[in-house]
C-alpha positions as a Markdown table, in Angstrom:
| # | Residue | x | y | z |
|---|---|---|---|---|
| 1 | Met | -7.5 | -7.0 | 16.3 |
| 2 | Ile | -6.7 | -6.2 | 12.7 |
| 3 | Pro | -6.3 | -2.5 | 12.1 |
| 4 | Lys | -9.0 | -0.8 | 10.0 |
| 5 | Asp | -6.5 | -0.1 | 7.2 |
| 6 | Leu | -6.1 | -3.9 | 6.8 |
| 7 | Leu | -9.7 | -4.9 | 6.6 |
| 8 | Ile | -11.0 | -6.6 | 3.5 |
| 9 | Asp | -14.0 | -5.0 | 1.7 |
| 10 | Ser | -16.3 | -8.0 | 1.0 |
| 11 | Asn | -18.5 | -5.6 | -1.1 |
| 12 | Ser | -15.8 | -4.8 | -3.6 |
| 13 | Ser | -17.0 | -4.9 | -7.2 |
| 14 | Ile | -13.7 | -6.3 | -8.4 |
| 15 | Asn | -13.8 | -9.6 | -10.2 |
| 16 | Thr | -12.0 | -11.8 | -7.7 |
| 17 | Asp | -11.4 | -14.6 | -10.2 |
| 18 | Ile | -8.9 | -12.6 | -12.2 |
| 19 | Met | -5.8 | -12.4 | -10.0 |
| 20 | Asn | -4.2 | -14.8 | -7.6 |
| 21 | Phe | -1.4 | -13.0 | -5.7 |
| 22 | Leu | 0.6 | -12.5 | -2.5 |
| 23 | Ser | 1.0 | -9.0 | -1.2 |
| 24 | Ile | 3.9 | -8.1 | 1.1 |
| 25 | Asp | 3.7 | -4.9 | 3.0 |
| 26 | Cys | 6.5 | -4.0 | 5.5 |
| 27 | Ser | 6.2 | -0.2 | 5.1 |
| 28 | Thr | 5.0 | 0.3 | 8.7 |
| 29 | Asp | 5.7 | -1.2 | 12.1 |
| 30 | Ile | 2.6 | -3.3 | 11.6 |
| 31 | Gly | 3.4 | -5.2 | 8.5 |
| 32 | Ser | 1.1 | -7.6 | 6.7 |
| 33 | Leu | 0.9 | -10.5 | 4.3 |
| 34 | Phe | -2.2 | -10.9 | 2.1 |
| 35 | Ile | -3.1 | -13.7 | -0.3 |
| 36 | Lys | -5.9 | -13.8 | -2.7 |
| 37 | Ile | -6.8 | -17.0 | -4.5 |
| 38 | Arg | -9.9 | -17.0 | -6.7 |
| 39 | Asn | -12.7 | -15.9 | -4.3 |
| 40 | Lys | -10.8 | -16.5 | -1.1 |
| 41 | Thr | -8.6 | -14.1 | 0.9 |
| 42 | Phe | -6.1 | -14.6 | 3.7 |
| 43 | Ile | -4.3 | -12.1 | 5.8 |
| 44 | Lys | -1.6 | -12.2 | 8.4 |
| 45 | Val | -0.5 | -9.2 | 10.5 |
| 46 | Leu | 3.2 | -8.9 | 11.3 |
| 47 | Gln | 3.7 | -7.1 | 14.6 |
| 48 | Ser | 6.7 | -4.8 | 15.0 |
| 49 | Asp | 9.9 | -6.7 | 15.6 |
| 50 | Lys | 13.5 | -5.7 | 15.1 |
| 51 | Ser | 14.3 | -9.1 | 13.5 |
| 52 | Gln | 11.1 | -9.0 | 11.4 |
| 53 | Thr | 13.0 | -8.8 | 8.1 |
| 54 | Asp | 15.2 | -11.8 | 9.1 |
| 55 | Leu | 12.0 | -13.8 | 9.9 |
| 56 | Leu | 9.9 | -12.6 | 7.0 |
| 57 | Met | 10.7 | -15.5 | 4.6 |
| 58 | Gln | 9.8 | -18.0 | 7.3 |
| 59 | Gln | 6.7 | -16.1 | 8.1 |
| 60 | Ile | 5.6 | -16.3 | 4.5 |
| 61 | Val | 6.3 | -20.0 | 4.3 |
| 62 | Asp | 4.3 | -20.6 | 7.5 |
| 63 | Phe | 1.5 | -18.4 | 6.3 |
| 64 | Phe | 1.1 | -20.6 | 3.2 |
| 65 | Leu | 1.3 | -23.8 | 5.2 |
| 66 | Glu | -1.2 | -22.6 | 7.8 |
| 67 | Asn | -3.7 | -22.0 | 5.0 |
| 68 | Asn | -2.9 | -25.1 | 3.0 |
| 69 | Ile | -1.7 | -22.9 | 0.1 |
| 70 | Ser | 1.1 | -23.6 | -2.4 |
| 71 | Phe | 3.2 | -21.1 | -4.3 |
| 72 | Asp | 1.8 | -22.8 | -7.4 |
| 73 | Asp | -1.6 | -21.3 | -6.4 |
| 74 | Ile | -0.5 | -17.8 | -7.1 |
| 75 | Ser | 0.9 | -16.1 | -10.2 |
| 76 | Glu | 2.0 | -12.7 | -8.9 |
| 77 | Ile | 3.7 | -11.0 | -6.0 |
| 78 | Leu | 2.8 | -7.4 | -5.1 |
| 79 | Val | 5.2 | -5.5 | -2.7 |
| 80 | Asn | 4.8 | -2.2 | -1.0 |
| 81 | Gln | 7.7 | 0.1 | -2.0 |
| 82 | Gly | 7.0 | 2.6 | 0.7 |
| 83 | Pro | 7.4 | 5.1 | 2.0 |
| 84 | Gly | 8.5 | 3.6 | 5.3 |
| 85 | Asn | 11.2 | 2.0 | 7.3 |
| 86 | Phe | 14.5 | 1.6 | 5.4 |
| 87 | Ser | 15.3 | -1.9 | 6.6 |
| 88 | Gly | 11.7 | -3.2 | 6.3 |
| 89 | Leu | 11.3 | -2.0 | 2.7 |
| 90 | Arg | 14.7 | -3.1 | 1.6 |
| 91 | Gly | 14.3 | -6.6 | 3.2 |
| 92 | Ser | 10.7 | -7.2 | 2.0 |
| 93 | Ile | 11.5 | -6.1 | -1.6 |
| 94 | Ala | 14.6 | -8.3 | -1.7 |
| 95 | Ile | 12.5 | -11.3 | -0.6 |
| 96 | Ala | 9.8 | -10.4 | -3.1 |
| 97 | Lys | 12.3 | -10.3 | -5.9 |
| 98 | Gly | 13.9 | -13.6 | -4.7 |
| 99 | Leu | 10.5 | -15.4 | -4.6 |
| 100 | Ser | 9.6 | -13.9 | -8.0 |
| 101 | Leu | 12.7 | -15.4 | -9.6 |
| 102 | Ser | 12.7 | -18.8 | -7.8 |
| 103 | Lys | 9.0 | -19.4 | -8.2 |
| 104 | Asn | 8.6 | -17.8 | -11.6 |
| 105 | Leu | 6.1 | -15.3 | -10.4 |
| 106 | Arg | 5.4 | -11.9 | -11.9 |
| 107 | Leu | 6.5 | -9.1 | -9.6 |
| 108 | Phe | 4.7 | -5.7 | -9.2 |
| 109 | Gly | 5.4 | -2.8 | -6.9 |
| 110 | Tyr | 3.0 | -0.2 | -5.4 |
| 111 | Asn | 3.3 | 2.6 | -2.9 |
| 112 | Thr | 1.0 | 3.9 | -0.2 |
| 113 | Phe | 0.4 | 7.2 | -2.0 |
| 114 | Ile | -1.3 | 5.6 | -5.0 |
| 115 | Trp | -2.9 | 2.8 | -2.9 |
| 116 | Ser | -4.8 | 5.3 | -0.8 |
| 117 | Cys | -6.1 | 7.0 | -4.0 |
| 118 | Ala | -7.2 | 3.9 | -5.9 |
| 119 | Arg | -10.9 | 4.2 | -5.4 |
| 120 | Phe | -10.9 | 7.8 | -6.8 |
| 121 | Leu | -9.8 | 6.8 | -10.3 |
| 122 | Asn | -11.6 | 9.0 | -12.8 |
| 123 | Lys | -13.6 | 10.7 | -10.0 |
| 124 | Glu | -11.5 | 13.8 | -9.5 |
| 125 | Asn | -9.3 | 15.8 | -11.9 |
| 126 | Ser | -6.6 | 16.2 | -9.3 |
| 127 | Ile | -6.0 | 14.1 | -6.2 |
| 128 | Tyr | -3.5 | 14.8 | -3.4 |
| 129 | Ser | -2.3 | 12.0 | -1.2 |
| 130 | Leu | -1.0 | 13.1 | 2.2 |
| 131 | Leu | 1.3 | 11.0 | 4.4 |
| 132 | Lys | 3.1 | 11.7 | 7.6 |
| 133 | Phe | 6.4 | 10.0 | 8.1 |
| 134 | Arg | 8.9 | 10.7 | 11.0 |
| 135 | Asp | 7.0 | 13.9 | 12.0 |
| 136 | Lys | 7.1 | 15.3 | 8.5 |
| 137 | Tyr | 4.2 | 15.7 | 6.1 |
| 138 | Phe | 4.6 | 14.7 | 2.4 |
| 139 | Ile | 2.2 | 15.2 | -0.5 |
| 140 | Lys | 1.9 | 13.6 | -3.9 |
| 141 | Lys | -0.4 | 14.7 | -6.7 |
| 142 | Phe | -2.2 | 12.4 | -9.2 |
| 143 | Asp | -4.3 | 13.3 | -12.2 |
| 144 | Lys | -7.8 | 11.7 | -12.6 |
| 145 | Asn | -6.2 | 8.6 | -14.2 |
| 146 | Leu | -3.9 | 8.2 | -11.1 |
| 147 | Ile | -0.9 | 9.1 | -13.2 |
| 148 | Asp | 1.9 | 10.9 | -11.2 |
| 149 | Asp | 1.4 | 14.6 | -11.7 |
| 150 | Ser | 4.2 | 15.8 | -9.4 |
| 151 | Lys | 7.1 | 14.7 | -7.4 |
| 152 | Ile | 6.7 | 13.9 | -3.7 |
| 153 | Glu | 7.0 | 17.2 | -1.8 |
| 154 | Glu | 7.5 | 17.9 | 1.9 |
| 155 | Val | 5.0 | 20.3 | 3.2 |
| 156 | Leu | 4.4 | 22.1 | 6.5 |
| 157 | Val | 1.1 | 22.1 | 8.4 |
| 158 | Asn | 0.5 | 25.8 | 7.5 |
| 159 | Asp | 1.2 | 25.0 | 3.8 |
| 160 | Ile | -1.4 | 22.3 | 3.9 |
| 161 | Leu | -3.9 | 24.5 | 5.7 |
| 162 | Ile | -3.4 | 27.5 | 3.3 |
| 163 | Asn | -2.5 | 26.0 | -0.1 |
| 164 | Tyr | -4.5 | 22.7 | 0.0 |
| 165 | Glu | -7.6 | 23.7 | 1.9 |
| 166 | Arg | -9.9 | 23.3 | -1.1 |
| 167 | Lys | -8.0 | 20.5 | -2.9 |
| 168 | Phe | -9.3 | 17.0 | -3.0 |
| 169 | Lys | -7.1 | 15.3 | -0.3 |
| 170 | Val | -6.7 | 11.7 | 0.7 |
| 171 | Ile | -5.2 | 10.2 | 3.9 |
| 172 | Thr | -5.3 | 6.7 | 5.4 |
| 173 | Thr | -7.3 | 5.8 | 8.4 |
| 174 | Met | -4.2 | 4.4 | 10.1 |
| 175 | Gly | -2.2 | 7.5 | 9.3 |
| 176 | Ser | -4.8 | 10.0 | 10.4 |
| 177 | Lys | -4.2 | 9.4 | 14.1 |
| 178 | Phe | -0.8 | 11.0 | 13.7 |
| 179 | Phe | -2.1 | 14.1 | 11.8 |
| 180 | Asp | -2.5 | 17.5 | 13.3 |
| 181 | Ala | -6.1 | 18.1 | 14.4 |
| 182 | Lys | -6.3 | 21.2 | 12.2 |
| 183 | Ile | -5.7 | 19.2 | 9.1 |
| 184 | Leu | -8.4 | 16.7 | 10.0 |
| 185 | Lys | -10.9 | 19.5 | 10.0 |
| 186 | Leu | -10.2 | 20.6 | 6.4 |
| 187 | Ser | -12.9 | 20.3 | 3.8 |
| 188 | Asn | -12.5 | 17.9 | 0.9 |
| 189 | Leu | -10.5 | 15.6 | 3.1 |
| 190 | Asn | -11.1 | 11.9 | 2.5 |
| 191 | Ile | -10.0 | 9.3 | 5.1 |
| 192 | Val | -9.8 | 5.9 | 3.6 |
| 193 | Asn | -9.1 | 2.3 | 4.7 |
| 194 | Leu | -6.4 | 0.6 | 2.8 |
| 195 | Asp | -8.1 | -2.2 | 1.0 |
| 196 | Tyr | -6.2 | -5.1 | -0.6 |
| 197 | Asn | -8.9 | -5.4 | -3.3 |
| 198 | Asp | -7.7 | -1.9 | -4.4 |
| 199 | Leu | -4.3 | -3.3 | -5.2 |
| 200 | Glu | -6.0 | -5.7 | -7.6 |
| 201 | Phe | -7.9 | -2.8 | -9.1 |
| 202 | Leu | -4.6 | -0.9 | -9.6 |
| 203 | Lys | -3.1 | -3.9 | -11.3 |
| 204 | Leu | -6.0 | -4.4 | -13.7 |
| 205 | Asn | -5.7 | -0.7 | -14.6 |
| 206 | Asp | -2.0 | -1.1 | -15.3 |
| 207 | Leu | -1.1 | 1.3 | -12.4 |
| 208 | Leu | 1.5 | -0.9 | -10.6 |
| 209 | Asn | 5.2 | -0.7 | -11.1 |
| 210 | Lys | 6.6 | -3.4 | -13.3 |
| 211 | Asp | 10.2 | -2.5 | -13.8 |
| 212 | Leu | 12.0 | -0.4 | -11.1 |
| 213 | Ile | 10.8 | -2.2 | -7.9 |
| 214 | Asn | 13.0 | -0.2 | -5.5 |
| 215 | Pro | 12.3 | 1.2 | -2.0 |
| 216 | Leu | 10.6 | 4.6 | -1.9 |
| 217 | Tyr | 12.5 | 6.6 | 0.8 |
| 218 | Leu | 11.6 | 10.0 | 2.2 |
| 219 | Ser | 14.2 | 12.2 | 3.9 |
């Protein structure tokens, strides 16, 4: 079964004729490949595997073949920069860069913080994205245009409960199962599914990284 965070929203208002792209996400143990070509979408879940990075290029090739797709059918590669597993991020970004150069495809990077906030563009003056990684909580603030408004900060549970109780907060459905129950009871907390159509939305609003496509690591 595909996790809820990887479901495609067929009711999205995005013009699906604009972008044809491959997304590579190896930021979690359950990685994924996603292809959008015109009005068709394809997804492949990559289960946790210590040799996943070594197999990733072959998995991408197989994914294209299974769906009778050519690299000529896409024009862009989007890759998740993190936060996440060191080897998974490093390997997937290296492969994305290699494909970009060899196939003459435009390369863009994104991170899970902004991905989770995509649907709130111009809806709130301040948006706080919360993630839990290796038993630590991290928060990143965006303004209403989804422009970085702060550096990533590590926060404790009590800090979240006291200082961010009334703030507009966003966490992912997949990540929420690891959150402290007290955080999940806070007001103004929005739990969202990660939707690949939102990546297209971010690209069309010039909110993806175009230059420094490097892994986003958290201590």
